[in-house]
C-alpha positions in Angstrom: -25.8 12.5 -27.3 -27.0 9.5 -25.9 -26.7 10.4 -22.4 -28.5 13.5 -22.9 -31.3 11.3 -24.4 -30.8 8.9 -21.1 -30.9 11.7 -19.2 -34.3 13.1 -20.6 -35.8 9.9 -19.6 -34.5 9.7 -16.4 -32.4 6.9 -17.0 -29.1 8.2 -16.0 -28.0 7.9 -12.3 -24.7 9.3 -10.6 -22.0 6.8 -12.5 -23.1 8.7 -15.6 -22.0 12.1 -14.0 -18.3 10.9 -13.4 -15.6 12.7 -15.5 -14.4 10.4 -18.2 -11.4 8.8 -16.9 -12.9 8.0 -13.9 -14.8 4.5 -13.4 -16.9 2.9 -10.7 -17.5 -0.6 -9.8 -20.0 -1.8 -7.2 -20.2 -4.9 -4.9 -21.0 -6.2 -1.8 -18.9 -7.8 0.7 -19.2 -10.5 3.5 -21.0 -8.2 6.1 -23.6 -7.2 3.2 -22.4 -3.9 2.7 -22.8 -2.4 -0.7 -18.7 -1.0 -1.7 -17.9 1.7 -5.0 -14.5 1.1 -6.2 -13.8 4.0 -8.0 -11.0 3.9 -10.9 -8.9 6.5 -12.3 -7.5 5.6 -15.6 -5.8 9.0 -16.4 -2.2 10.2 -15.4 -3.6 13.3 -13.4 -5.7 13.5 -10.6 -9.6 13.9 -11.2 -12.0 15.3 -8.9 -15.7 14.2 -8.4 -18.6 14.8 -6.0 -19.8 11.3 -3.9 -23.2 10.4 -4.8 -24.0 7.7 -2.4 -24.7 7.4 1.0 -22.4 8.3 4.1 -19.5 5.4 3.8 -15.7 5.6 4.2 -12.8 5.9 1.8 -10.6 2.7 2.6 -6.9 3.5 1.4 -6.8 6.9 3.2 -9.1 5.8 5.9 -11.8 8.7 6.5 -15.5 9.2 6.8 -16.9 10.1 3.0 -20.3 11.5 3.2 -22.5 12.0 0.4 -21.9 15.9 -1.9 -19.0 15.5 -0.7 -16.1 16.2 -3.4 -13.3 13.0 -4.0 -10.0 13.6 -5.4 -8.3 10.7 -6.7 -4.8 10.7 -7.3 -2.1 9.6 -9.9 -2.5 5.5 -10.0 0.7 4.3 -8.3 2.0 2.6 -11.5 2.0 5.9 -12.8 3.6 7.3 -9.3 6.7 4.7 -9.7 7.1 6.0 -13.5 7.3 9.4 -12.5 9.8 9.3 -9.8 11.7 7.0 -11.7 12.0 10.1 -14.3 12.6 12.4 -11.6 15.5 10.8 -10.2 17.0 10.1 -13.6 16.6 13.6 -14.7 17.7 15.0 -11.0 
């Protein structure tokens, strides 16, 4: 309900449109470039629309553009636990 009120007042931004388990942190590097860190706090993949200017996805070393759909996979710590379960069961 609070989000709806903020949206009507024009006080929300791109970050409020992210899926609930996804959080974003912002920073500036030594070259004065803005960085957006997306964190997936879910055991499932999450997809969202990138709302900032053109940039690059550091881990995959690919270009990212405004309006592009981005999917964050399962966090590495959960992947390891999942792999262990699969090895034990298999």
